[in-house]
C-alpha positions, 0 to 999 in steps of 0.5 A: 224661751219666750217668743220674740214679739214684733214691733211696728215702727210707723210714721204718725202724727203726734197730735190725737184728735186735734184739728189741723187747718192750715198748719203742718202736722209735726211727725215723729217716729214712733215704736208701737207694741201691740198687746196681746188680747187677754181672752176669756175662758168663761162668759158671765152674765154678770156685771164685773166686781169693779167699775169699768170707766168708759172715756169719750174725747175728741178735739182737745182730749189729749191734754184732758186724758193726760191730766185725768190719768196723771191724777188717777191712782195706778191701783184704783181697781177699775178699768178704763176704756178710752174711745176717741174720733180717729179714722181707720188706719190712723196709728195713735201715739196715745198709748206711748203718751198715756204711759207717761202719765200712768203706771197702769198697762195701756194697750190697744184693744183687739177683738175678744180682749177681756177687760181687767181692772188697773189697765187702760184700753185704746179703741182703735179708729174706724170701728165700733167697740162693744162690750159683752160680759166684760169682753171687748168686740170690735164691730163694723159700722153699720153703714158708711152713710151714717155719722160715725159716733163711737163714743155713743155706741160704746157708752149704750153697749157698756150701760147695757152690759155693766148696769150701775158698774158702768161710768161714763166720762165725757172730756173736751171735744166739738159736737155732741157725740156721747150725750145719748150714751151718757143718758143710757149709762144713767138710766141703768143707774151708772155714773156720768161724768163731764169735764167742766166746760171752762177747763176744756179746750173744746166745750161742745161735747161736755156742754151738750151732755151737761145741758141735756141733764145727764151728768152727775158730776162736772169737774176738770179732768184732774179732779175726777179721780176723787168722785170716781173713787168715792163711787167705787167705795159706795158700790163695794160697801153694802147698804145697812138695811133699816128695820122695815117700818123705819124703811117704809117711813123714810120712803114716805117722807121722801114722797111728801118732800117730793110732792111738796117740791114738785107736785107729784105723788111717787107713792104709786111707783114701784118701790124697788124702782124708787129705792134702786134710784135713791141708792144711786144718789146715795152712791153719787154723794158717798151716803151710806144709810138712807137715814143720812140721805133723808137729812142731806135732802132736808138740808139741801132741797135742790137735791129733790130736783135731782132726785125728781129727774132721777126718777123720771129718766128712762131709755128712750130713742127714736124708733125704739124696737123697730119691729113694734113700729112695723107691726103697728102699721101693718096690723093696726094703723092699716085696718084702723084707717079703713073704717074711716072717712077721707078727711076725718081726724086721727087723734093719738095720744103718747103719755110719758112722752119724755123728751119726745123721741117716741111721739115724733117717731109715731108721727113720722110713721103715720105721715109716711103711711098716708103719704105713700097711699095718698090718703087725706086725714087730719092728724093730731098727736098729743103728748104728755109727761110730768117732767116740765123740763122734758116737755120743753126738750121735746117742743124744741125738737133739737136732738144730739147727733147721736140720734143718727144711729137709730134713724135710718138715713132716708128718714134722717134726711127726709124728716130732720135738718142738721143744725151744726152738731144736732138734728132738729126735727122738721116743722111739718112733723113738729106741728102734727104734735102738741106737747103738754105737762100732764100727770097720767095718774091724777089729771083728766086724760085726752079723750076720743082717741084713735091711738094711744101709745103708752110704752114702758111707763106701766112696768114702773108703777104699782099694780094698784096704779096699773089696774087704774090706767088700763080702764082710763085707757078704755075710756080714752079710746074710741071703740075699735081704737088701738093700744100699744104697751111696752114689751113687758106690759100686759093687759092681764085682768082687762081682757073684756076691755081690749082684744089682742092684735099682736101678743108679742109686740102688745098691740090691742084693739079697744072693745065696744064694752061701755066705759066710765072715767075712773076716779081721779086721785086729785079730785077726790073728796067733796070738791066735786060733789053735788056738780050734777047740773047738765046744760039743759038744766042750766038753762032753767031760770033760777030764783034770784039769789040774796046779795053776797055778803062781804066774806063771800065777796072776798072768797070769791076774789081769793078764788079768782086771784089764786085758784088755778084755772079749771073746766067742770064737766058733767057725767057725759063729758059736757062742759058746764063751767069754766074758771079762770083763763084756760087758753094756755091749756085749750081753746074751744073750737068755733061754732056750736059747743060739742 
């Protein structure tokens, strides 16, 4: 005989996620049946064989969820986890309401539930929901002082656990919760969807995600089932491998199209990284073979812009790996500043800075250290990236509210100001950082640096590019300067250029080994051949030249009109010629040239 299951009768509000200002809540009597958790007997480190779809909603989200589940087939083979903004102890009517829209089982999540396909799991209010090896866990919020961001929290956990089997959907709601989480899902090759803002009752959350460039598909809630099912079908169907020569040629053709479209060459990026990102774009568009994708790109050039963003997107956050920053300050910065006179300039470069979180984090750490010890140094932080859109975001210094989960409350209060549902880096920190569009593989580096932080860029590059960049870093740094790499990166083969300060957290010190500027691909060939004139040699009087011919004058006029600004330097780094207006990129300091 089956045991009798208890039911709980509670009086609750029928409106989920809606705002009640000056209006009475409509109270109804609801009987909720709490499902028993399905507990896993064994933990598998592999993602599930089905999609796990995280759905984030807030104000106005009830109508969107009803529309979504009304159009989602009950036997789709996917699992759905709904996270909304609810207070602790709030008993939601969502199980009853959503059960009327779908034949799938709708249950309230309990600790230790194993996720199964064709079921809907509802996160309880007042807790954070995490997933590990396909099992849901209820987590206590880390601090009452932090802004509760349950959607970002679950999406990040889902991305790390399920990789490309993860899907994140943002529905109606105010604020920016979910934007940071969607970025994490996309970085792990999952799929991201947002409700079309025009169809949302409250546009804040979907509009924030779309503006951040982390959304693959934007549709009304009732039209999301089709791209979801198509994506699931694409993942279930293995790609037909091309013969190796054809695959290589196909990649090279895409590289050519990307270079022509964006001016950036991805030939030195790891092939597996490129393949994985292209495969994700194919899944989003339901394209089955690489040849078909190449034809699609040729017919739709704007897809190259999306692929470009796809190749550059990475996991970034404020104070990522906090131990790294602690080691940097204690073992690196402290000893570096001991050898500097008061009032000296501290020069820092962060190549591959993306949207600026790493650069601002480093600037804050340096600022804190100097302030606490009452030290006076001029701080110059240069941050660069090939993605001009990311650089524009970094310059503005305005981030989703989700960054509050990565920053200690006292730092958040000290260095950020809250603007609506976002945080802006305060001017005192923004003024320390100069952002620039720059390709580290082809453009001349920033030089005379005290600190160079290049974390988690080398891992995406082929060995040839890595062997080029490490000598470049040595050239850019002053003797005894600090180099900070990602935890999976190494200086292997270049031990004579750097000594180890902390092997685990990849902090190194530049040696006094003589250095020369490595060859830059963009300037290969004869463009610079014969340019050996030094400043002293330029002062030697030259014989009068004959009058220029008309073809020479035309050539000079064309160069002045169409050639980009440029600065020619000799082997010692001294400027010997300036062409065009360089004010947008650099401004010589007053006084004698140095």
